[in-house]
C-alpha positions as CSV (number, residue, x, y, z in Angstrom):
1,X,139.9,99.2,77.2
2,X,140.5,102.7,76.5
3,X,137.1,103.6,75.0
4,X,135.3,106.3,76.8
5,X,131.7,106.0,78.0
6,X,129.5,108.7,78.9
7,X,126.0,108.7,80.6
8,X,123.7,110.2,78.4
9,X,120.5,110.6,80.3
10,X,119.5,110.9,83.8
11,X,115.9,110.0,85.3
12,X,115.4,111.2,88.9
13,X,112.3,110.1,90.9
14,X,111.0,110.7,94.4
15,X,112.0,108.0,97.0
16,X,111.7,107.7,100.5
17,X,111.7,104.1,101.8
18,X,110.3,100.7,100.7
19,X,106.7,100.6,101.2
20,X,106.2,104.4,101.3
21,X,107.0,105.1,97.7
22,X,105.6,103.9,94.3
23,X,105.8,100.3,93.7
24,X,109.2,99.3,92.2
25,X,108.0,98.6,88.8
26,X,106.4,102.1,88.7
27,X,109.6,103.7,90.0
28,X,111.7,101.9,87.6
29,X,109.7,102.4,84.6
30,X,109.4,106.2,85.4
31,X,113.1,106.7,86.0
32,X,113.9,104.8,82.8
33,X,111.5,106.8,80.7
34,X,112.9,110.1,82.1
35,X,116.5,108.9,81.4
36,X,115.6,108.0,77.9
37,X,114.0,111.1,77.3
38,X,116.8,113.1,78.7
39,X,119.4,111.2,76.5
40,X,117.3,112.1,73.3
41,X,117.2,108.3,72.3
42,X,114.5,105.8,71.4
43,X,114.0,102.5,72.9
44,X,115.0,100.9,69.8
45,X,118.5,102.4,70.4
46,X,119.0,100.2,73.5
47,X,120.8,96.8,73.2
48,X,120.8,95.7,76.7
49,X,119.4,96.7,80.1
50,X,121.0,96.7,83.7
51,X,118.2,97.0,86.5
52,X,119.3,97.4,89.9
53,X,117.0,96.5,92.7
54,X,117.2,95.7,96.4
55,X,113.6,94.9,97.7
56,X,111.8,93.0,95.0
57,X,111.7,89.8,92.9
58,X,114.6,88.3,91.1
59,X,112.9,89.5,87.8
60,X,112.3,93.2,89.0
61,X,114.2,94.4,86.1
62,X,111.8,92.9,83.6
63,X,108.9,94.2,85.5
64,X,110.2,97.6,85.5
65,X,111.0,97.7,81.8
66,X,108.1,95.9,80.2
67,X,105.9,98.9,80.5
68,X,108.3,100.6,78.3
69,X,108.0,98.0,75.6
70,X,111.5,97.0,76.3
71,X,111.4,93.2,75.3
72,X,113.8,91.1,73.2
73,X,116.9,92.6,74.8
74,X,119.0,91.0,77.6
75,X,118.1,92.4,81.0
76,X,120.3,92.1,83.8
77,X,119.0,92.2,87.4
78,X,121.7,93.5,89.9
79,X,121.0,93.3,93.6
80,X,124.1,94.2,95.8
81,X,122.4,96.0,98.8
82,X,123.6,99.7,99.1
83,X,125.8,99.5,96.3
84,X,123.3,98.1,93.8
85,X,122.9,101.5,91.9
86,X,126.7,102.0,91.2
87,X,127.1,98.2,90.6
88,X,124.4,98.2,87.7
89,X,126.1,101.5,86.3
90,X,129.4,99.6,86.4
91,X,128.2,96.7,84.6
92,X,126.3,98.6,81.9
93,X,129.5,100.9,81.3
94,X,131.7,97.6,81.0
95,X,129.2,96.4,78.3
96,X,129.3,99.5,76.3
97,X,133.2,100.1,76.8
98,X,133.6,96.3,75.6
99,X,131.6,97.0,72.5
100,X,128.9,94.5,73.6
101,X,126.2,97.0,72.9
């Protein structure tokens, strides 16, 4: 696979520790909304979602993205403790690089 993949948008939100920040769905939705806005794309441009979570239900990704209107696309929930964020980003990169989305 020689296709280059670039991160097009980033959404940074405040976070201190579980229980002291906003609820997970609120943080996820806010970060996703900011990243989509930063990338200059529409929700309809997104074919799959990879959402990392550590403290939450097994459907945390769905809870975080449904507020954006993102239904009807595959959502992969990634839980890998301290490596969750990088694991979710790696899996998303693989899907784009392989041409799956």
